[in-house]
Residue, then its C-alpha position, 0 to 999 in steps of 0.5 A: m858283432e863277432i867281427i867288431i870283438f875280434i877286431y877291438a881284441l886283436l888291438l887289445g892283444s897287441f897292447l897285452n904283448v907290450v904289457g907282458l914284456r915291459v912290466p917284468a922289465k920294469q918299463s913303462i907301458i906308455k913310452p917310449r914307442s914300440s921298436c924293432p929289438g934288432c935295430g931300434k927303429s921306432l915302429t910306425i903305425v902302419e907297422l903296428i897293425p896287429v897281424l896285419s903288419f906282421v903278414i905285410q912285412k913277412g915276418k921281417c923288420k922293414q929296416c934291418k930285415q931282422p926276423i920278428s918273433l911269430f909269438y906276437p901275431i899268436m898272442e893277438l890272435t889268442t886274445a881275439f879268438l878267446f874273447v869272441y868265443a867267450f861272447a858266443k858262450i856267454g852272451w851279453t851278461f855281466e858275467l862276460v866282463i869277468a870272463w874277458t877280465l880273466i882272458t886278459l890276465f891270463v894272456i899277459i900271464f902267459i906272456t910274462d911266464i913264458k919270456f921272464m919266468l915271472i908273474p909280476d906282483k904289479i899285474l896280479l894286484f891290479f887284477a885282484i882289485l878289478f875282480i874284487i869289484e867285478r865279484i861285488i857286482q855279480p857274486l858268486q852263489p853264495w857269496w862267501n864262495s869267493l873267499l873260500g876259494a881264495a883261501i883254499a887256493f892259497l893254503l893248497l899251493l903253499l902247502i905244495a910249495i913247502l913239501s916240494k921245496g920250492g916246486m911251486g913258485g910264489g907267482d903261482i900260489k899268488l895267481f891261483t889265489v885270485i882265480g879261487f876268488v873268481i871261479g870259487p873252491k870247486f872249480m878252482l880244484i878242478s883247474f888245478f887238476f887240468a893245469n897239473i895233467l897238462g903241465a906233466v903231459l907237455g912238460i914230458i914232450g917239451m923235455t923229449c923234443g928239447i924244449f924244455e931241460r931236465k932238472k930245470p924249472i918250467p913255466f907253470g903260469p901258461f898250464i894254470a892259464i889253460g886249466t883255468l879257461i877249460t874249467y871255466f868254459y866246459y865245467q858243466p860237461i866236466l862235472a856230468w862226465y865225472q858223475s857218470l863214472l861215479y854211478 
């Protein structure tokens, strides 16, 4: 079953690459077919096999030999591994559907924020509707935790954006509002803590290595995604560790 999920998630990851690159550019995710960014050649089915095509072609376009970004297979593999891990962690329950939806959103956001410094409203609206339906089927306990989580997330990040005079982007505020609805206020605050820690540490490392430039915005969406997934999958040991510090 893990192998089947892995294969389907690889295919999904390939599609999510298309979504993440085309939606911010206001292009159709259906057509035209994917093409080489160098020579513009439309890719055949054989050239579109997730990860495998990249390996067979040695990371280059068959026609113009221009290097293909390693970013594509990395995102495909990340999607596959996260889907399999969620299945192993949660099992066949409806919560697995919510976990997979959350992972799908985060993969797209990771791509759009890294490539365009943008978290598209269309993406957030689409997934917000999905999460509302899913949380009606599988509500948090108590059910109003979703509403409270969304409200606290929105007000908290809006306040930070106002006090920092634009230090927090509008897309980040909307994304965390959606996250607060899905996981509730308690876990939303923990995920926000982890996102900030990751952003600070990796931001400093990135500036030291020359990946990020000083006084220029750093995409926060990937840190939100990682922080939320850490909280979502490991909230119980995290809370146990925190409580051990108090007593």
